[in-house]
C-alpha positions in Angstrom: -79.2 -158.1 80.7 -76.9 -155.9 78.7 -79.5 -153.1 78.8 -79.7 -153.5 82.6 -76.0 -153.1 83.0 -76.0 -150.0 80.8 -78.8 -148.4 82.9 -77.0 -149.3 86.1 -73.8 -147.8 84.8 -75.7 -144.6 83.8 -77.2 -144.2 87.2 -73.9 -144.7 89.0 -72.2 -142.2 86.7 -75.1 -139.8 87.2 -74.8 -140.2 91.0 -71.1 -139.6 90.9 -71.6 -136.5 88.8 -74.1 -135.0 91.1 -72.6 -136.2 94.4 -70.4 -133.2 94.9 -73.3 -130.9 95.1 -74.9 -132.8 98.1 -74.1 -132.9 101.8 -72.8 -136.3 103.1 -76.2 -137.4 104.6 -78.1 -136.7 101.4 -75.4 -138.2 99.3 -75.7 -141.5 101.3 -79.5 -141.5 101.0 -79.3 -141.1 97.2 -76.6 -143.8 96.9 -78.7 -146.3 98.9 -81.7 -145.5 96.8 -79.8 -146.0 93.5 -78.2 -149.2 94.9 -81.6 -150.5 96.1 -83.1 -149.9 92.6 -80.3 -151.7 91.0 -80.5 -154.7 93.3 -84.3 -154.9 93.0 -84.2 -154.7 89.3 -81.5 -157.3 89.1 -83.5 -159.7 91.3 -86.6 -159.2 89.2 -84.7 -159.7 86.0 -83.1 -162.9 87.3 -86.6 -164.2 88.4 -88.0 -163.5 84.9 -84.9 -164.6 83.0 -83.3 -167.5 84.9 -79.9 -168.6 83.8 -79.4 -172.0 82.1 -77.9 -173.3 85.3 -80.9 -172.1 87.3 -83.3 -173.7 84.8 -81.4 -177.0 84.9 -81.5 -177.0 88.7 -85.2 -176.2 88.4 -85.8 -179.2 86.1 -84.0 -181.5 88.5 -85.5 -180.3 91.7 -88.9 -179.9 90.1 -88.9 -183.5 89.1 -87.9 -184.7 92.6 -90.5 -182.5 94.2 -93.2 -183.9 91.9 -92.1 -187.4 92.7 -92.0 -186.8 96.5 -95.4 -185.0 96.4 -97.1 -187.6 94.3 -95.7 -190.6 96.2 -98.0 -190.5 99.2 -101.1 -190.4 97.0 -100.0 -192.8 94.3 -102.9 -195.1 93.3 -104.7 -194.2 96.5 -108.5 -194.8 96.4 -110.8 -193.0 96.7 -109.1 -190.1 95.1 -109.4 -186.9 97.2 -110.3 -183.9 95.1 -110.9 -180.2 95.9 -113.7 -178.0 94.9 -112.6 -177.1 91.4 -111.9 -180.7 90.5 -115.4 -181.9 91.5 -117.8 -179.2 90.3 -119.2 -178.8 86.8 -117.9 -175.2 86.4 -115.4 -173.4 84.3 -112.2 -172.8 86.3 -111.6 -169.1 87.0 -108.3 -167.2 87.4 -109.1 -167.1 91.2 -109.7 -170.9 91.1 -106.4 -171.5 89.4 -104.7 -169.5 92.1 -106.6 -171.4 94.8 -105.5 -174.7 93.3 -101.9 -173.6 93.3 -102.1 -172.7 96.9 -103.1 -176.3 97.8 -99.9 -177.9 96.5 -97.8 -179.3 99.3 -95.6 -182.2 100.4 -97.1 -185.0 102.6 -95.9 -187.8 104.8 -96.5 -191.3 103.5 -99.6 -193.1 105.0 -98.3 -196.6 104.2 -95.6 -199.1 104.8 -92.7 -199.5 102.3 -93.5 -200.8 98.8 -90.9 -201.8 96.1 -91.8 -199.1 93.7 -92.9 -196.5 96.2 -91.0 -195.2 99.3 -88.5 -197.4 101.1 -89.3 -196.4 104.6 -92.4 -197.2 106.6 -94.6 -194.1 106.9 -91.8 -192.0 105.5 -91.7 -188.2 106.2 -92.7 -185.6 103.6 -90.1 -185.0 100.9 -89.3 -188.7 100.6 -88.7 -189.9 97.0 -89.9 -193.0 95.1 -88.6 -195.1 92.3 -88.9 -192.2 89.8 -86.1 -190.3 91.5 -84.2 -193.4 92.7 -83.8 -194.2 89.0 -82.1 -190.9 88.6 -79.7 -191.7 91.5 -78.7 -194.7 89.3 -78.3 -192.4 86.3 -76.0 -190.0 88.2 -74.0 -192.9 89.7 -73.4 -194.0 86.1 -72.4 -190.5 85.0 -70.0 -190.1 87.9 -68.4 -193.6 87.7 -67.9 -193.4 84.0 -66.7 -189.8 83.9 -69.5 -188.6 81.7 -69.3 -191.4 79.2 -72.7 -193.0 79.1 -73.4 -196.1 77.2 -76.2 -198.7 77.4 -74.0 -201.4 78.9 -72.6 -199.0 81.5 -76.0 -197.8 82.5 -77.3 -201.4 82.7 -74.4 -202.3 84.9 -75.1 -199.3 87.2 -78.7 -200.6 87.6 -77.3 -203.9 88.9 -74.7 -202.2 91.0 -77.2 -199.8 92.6 -77.6 -202.2 95.6 -74.0 -201.8 96.7 -74.3 -198.0 96.8 -77.3 -198.1 99.1 -77.4 -198.0 102.9 -77.8 -201.4 104.4 -81.4 -200.7 105.4 -82.5 -200.3 101.8 -80.9 -203.4 100.3 -83.9 -205.6 101.0 -86.1 -203.0 99.3 -83.8 -203.1 96.3 -84.1 -206.9 96.2 -87.9 -206.6 96.1 -87.7 -203.9 93.4 -85.2 -205.3 90.9 -86.4 -208.8 89.7 -88.5 -207.8 86.6 -85.9 -205.1 85.7 -83.0 -207.4 86.3 -84.2 -210.0 83.7 -84.1 -207.3 81.0 -80.9 -205.8 82.3 -79.0 -209.0 82.2 -80.3 -209.7 78.7 -79.2 -206.3 77.6 -75.7 -207.0 78.9 -75.6 -210.2 76.9 -76.2 -212.6 79.7 -78.6 -215.5 79.4 -78.8 -216.9 82.9 -81.5 -215.2 85.0 -82.3 -213.1 81.9 -85.2 -212.7 79.5 -85.5 -210.7 76.3 -86.0 -207.0 76.9 -89.2 -207.2 74.8 -90.8 -209.3 77.6 -90.5 -206.6 80.3 -93.8 -205.6 81.8 -95.6 -208.1 79.6 -94.6 -206.2 76.4 -96.4 -203.0 77.3 -94.5 -199.8 76.2 -94.2 -198.0 79.4 -92.9 -194.6 80.7 -90.0 -196.3 82.5 -87.4 -194.3 80.5 -89.0 -191.1 81.8 -87.8 -192.0 85.3 -83.9 -192.0 84.9 -83.4 -190.1 81.7 -84.9 -186.6 82.1 -81.5 -185.3 83.2 -80.1 -186.1 79.8 -81.6 -182.8 78.6 -79.2 -181.1 81.0 -76.3 -182.7 79.3 -77.4 -181.6 75.8 -79.5 -178.4 76.5 -78.9 -177.0 73.0 -79.0 -180.2 71.1 -82.4 -182.0 71.3 -81.3 -184.5 68.7 -78.4 -185.6 70.9 -80.7 -185.8 73.9 -83.2 -187.9 72.0 -80.5 -190.3 70.6 -78.8 -190.8 74.0 -82.2 -191.5 75.7 -83.0 -193.9 72.9 -79.7 -195.7 73.3 -79.7 -196.0 77.0 -83.3 -197.1 77.4 -83.0 -200.8 76.9 -86.2 -201.3 78.9 -88.2 -199.0 76.6 -89.9 -201.1 73.9 -92.1 -200.3 71.0 -93.4 -196.7 70.8 -91.9 -196.0 74.2 -88.5 -195.6 72.5 -89.8 -192.7 70.5 -92.1 -191.1 73.0 -89.8 -191.2 76.0 -86.9 -189.9 73.9 -88.9 -187.1 72.4 -90.1 -186.1 75.9 -86.4 -185.6 76.9 -85.8 -183.6 73.7 -88.8 -181.4 74.7 -87.0 -180.6 77.9 -84.2 -179.1 75.8 -86.8 -176.7 74.4 -88.0 -175.8 77.9 -84.4 -175.0 78.9 -84.0 -172.4 76.2 -84.1 -168.7 77.2 -87.5 -168.5 75.5 -88.6 -171.9 76.8 -92.4 -172.4 76.8 -94.9 -175.1 76.5 -95.3 -174.2 72.8 -91.6 -174.7 72.3 -91.7 -178.0 74.2 -94.3 -179.4 71.9 -92.6 -178.0 68.8 -89.2 -179.5 69.8 -90.8 -182.9 70.6 -92.5 -183.1 67.2 -89.5 -181.8 65.2 -86.9 -184.0 66.9 -87.3 -187.2 64.9 -83.8 -188.5 64.0 -85.2 -192.0 63.1 -88.1 -190.6 61.0 -91.0 -192.1 63.0 -93.2 -189.5 61.3 -92.4 -190.9 57.9 -93.3 -194.6 58.5 -95.6 -195.8 55.8 -99.4 -196.1 56.6 -99.2 -195.2 60.3 -99.2 -191.9 62.3 -96.4 -191.2 64.7 -97.9 -192.0 68.1 -96.2 -189.0 69.7 -98.1 -186.7 67.3 -101.4 -188.6 67.9 -101.2 -188.2 71.7 -100.1 -184.6 71.7 -103.0 -183.7 69.5 -105.3 -185.8 71.6 -104.3 -183.9 74.8 -105.4 -180.6 73.1 -108.6 -182.2 71.9 -109.5 -183.3 75.4 -108.9 -179.8 76.8 -111.1 -178.3 74.1 -113.8 -180.8 74.8 -113.6 -180.1 78.6 -114.1 -176.4 77.9 -112.5 -175.2 81.1 -114.1 -177.8 83.3 -111.5 -179.7 85.3 -114.0 -182.3 86.5 -114.9 -183.0 82.9 -111.3 -183.2 81.8 -110.6 -185.7 84.5 -113.6 -187.8 83.2 -112.2 -187.6 79.7 -108.7 -188.6 80.8 -110.3 -191.6 82.7 -112.2 -192.8 79.6 -110.4 -191.6 76.4 -106.6 -192.3 76.7 -106.7 -196.1 76.1 -104.9 -197.0 79.3 -105.0 -200.2 81.4 -102.1 -199.8 83.8 -101.9 -196.0 83.9 -98.2 -196.1 83.3 -98.1 -196.7 79.5 -95.7 -194.4 77.8 -98.2 -191.9 76.4 -100.2 -191.5 79.7 -97.9 -189.1 81.5 -97.6 -187.1 78.3 -101.3 -186.7 77.8 -102.1 -186.1 81.5 -99.3 -183.5 81.9 -100.1 -181.6 78.7 -103.8 -181.5 79.2 -103.8 -180.6 82.9 -101.2 -177.8 82.3 -103.2 -176.4 79.5 -106.6 -176.3 81.3 -105.1 -174.1 84.1 -103.3 -171.8 81.6 -99.9 -173.4 82.4 -99.9 -172.1 85.9 -97.0 -174.0 87.5 -98.3 -174.7 91.0 -101.9 -175.3 89.9 -100.6 -177.8 87.3 -98.6 -179.6 90.0 -101.7 -179.8 92.2 -103.8 -181.3 89.4 -101.3 -184.2 89.2 -102.2 -184.9 92.9 -105.9 -184.7 92.3 -106.2 -186.6 89.0 -104.8 -189.6 90.8 -103.4 -193.0 89.5 -99.6 -192.9 88.9 -99.3 -189.5 90.6 -95.6 -189.5 91.3 -94.7 -190.3 87.7 -97.0 -187.7 86.3 -95.9 -185.0 88.7 -92.2 -185.7 88.2 -92.6 -184.9 84.5 -94.7 -181.9 85.2 -92.2 -180.6 87.8 -89.3 -181.1 85.3 -91.1 -179.1 82.6 -92.1 -176.3 85.0 -88.7 -176.1 86.5 -87.0 -176.1 83.1 -89.2 -173.2 81.9 -89.2 -171.0 84.9 -86.2 -172.0 87.0 -85.9 -173.4 90.5 -87.5 -170.4 92.2 -90.9 -171.3 90.8 -91.0 -173.8 93.6 -91.2 -172.6 97.2 -87.8 -172.6 98.9 -89.1 -174.6 101.9 -90.3 -177.4 99.6 -87.0 -177.4 97.7 -85.0 -177.6 100.9 -87.2 -180.4 102.3 -86.7 -182.6 99.3 -83.0 -181.9 99.1 -82.5 -182.6 102.8 -84.5 -185.8 102.7 -82.5 -187.1 99.7 -79.2 -186.4 101.4 -80.4 -188.0 104.6 -81.7 -191.2 103.0 -79.4 -191.7 100.0 -76.3 -189.5 100.5 -76.8 -187.3 97.4 -79.2 -184.6 96.3 -79.7 -182.1 93.6 -76.7 -180.1 94.6 -74.5 -183.1 93.9 -76.2 -183.7 90.6 -75.6 -180.1 89.5 -71.8 -180.5 90.1 -71.9 -183.5 87.8 -73.9 -181.6 85.2 -71.5 -178.7 85.2 -68.5 -181.1 84.9 -69.9 -183.3 82.1 -72.6 -181.3 80.5 -72.5 -179.0 77.5 -73.6 -175.8 79.2 -71.7 -173.4 76.9 
């Protein structure tokens, strides 16, 4: 950026030095040409080198876009797949571009469900529980003036009903029971409460990936702090989910760096280990196991998306499709096989199927954090923001104000 300013200053000074030798008409033409060059160069630079604020906004809107795009096709059977996801061929660069062009928002083809959308046959851009959980997170951040603790977050989960429009309160009542048992237990209550280890039958899930991705925006330059805060707040994360979900948020800190990349994401996840999971006797850190496994599956697929999908279906030890490691493996493998192309990677989340909104919200967060908000078409960004504001009274713009107020952006 400093080099750009120096070149711009040189051009302006050169113009001023030569201006006296030109007639007014020619002088204006040259000035417009110089100014146009400067503006085009500045726009190109900002696209290639988004600011931290732009990358944070990209992470937040990317996650919401992924959720809204994946919601209408979540667990839909049979899975609808396009050409490159059904043929036994190696994907080409043209095919990757073609896949990216297929990504879009859809209206919902179904009535309300507790963990899906809360409006019958909702319009495109409508979010599900992955983003509603972030509404709770930002409610907590705002109500407690940036001071996040596990009890405060747990209380915000229970208080979420009162913040909702009346029409959604019955939906909340259908959504909350299993979560409420663990939430009340975490708050020290024993009536209508069960131990947190009981939640979801003791399965380590990706639940902490729903509310806590924005923690990376609060600690963009400190992945250890992001990991520890996620670990602390995630009372519903049990077993290895504590480490994997916390490390994933730390990885977003890597993505938010100026040199953010998928390589840096993985490096940051693996190196952020404040509780020394990697040094536990006799067992491998499960995070490391599943990151390595994602690369193994891509290598085995050899550029064939159809084959990768088969391997993901058969070799990731899943039953529910929302165990904590599943989004990690699906996201890493699908991004790698299309050379980390942002929109093609997002489209693969739709075409692989199963818990599509949860996979796509993670993919969207990573892509937005690396590339900035402009990686997503403006129309799609606007649709999701408008829908969130219409339905829940807040959107990414409101979240950015809270991040700037309580985050560590400097």
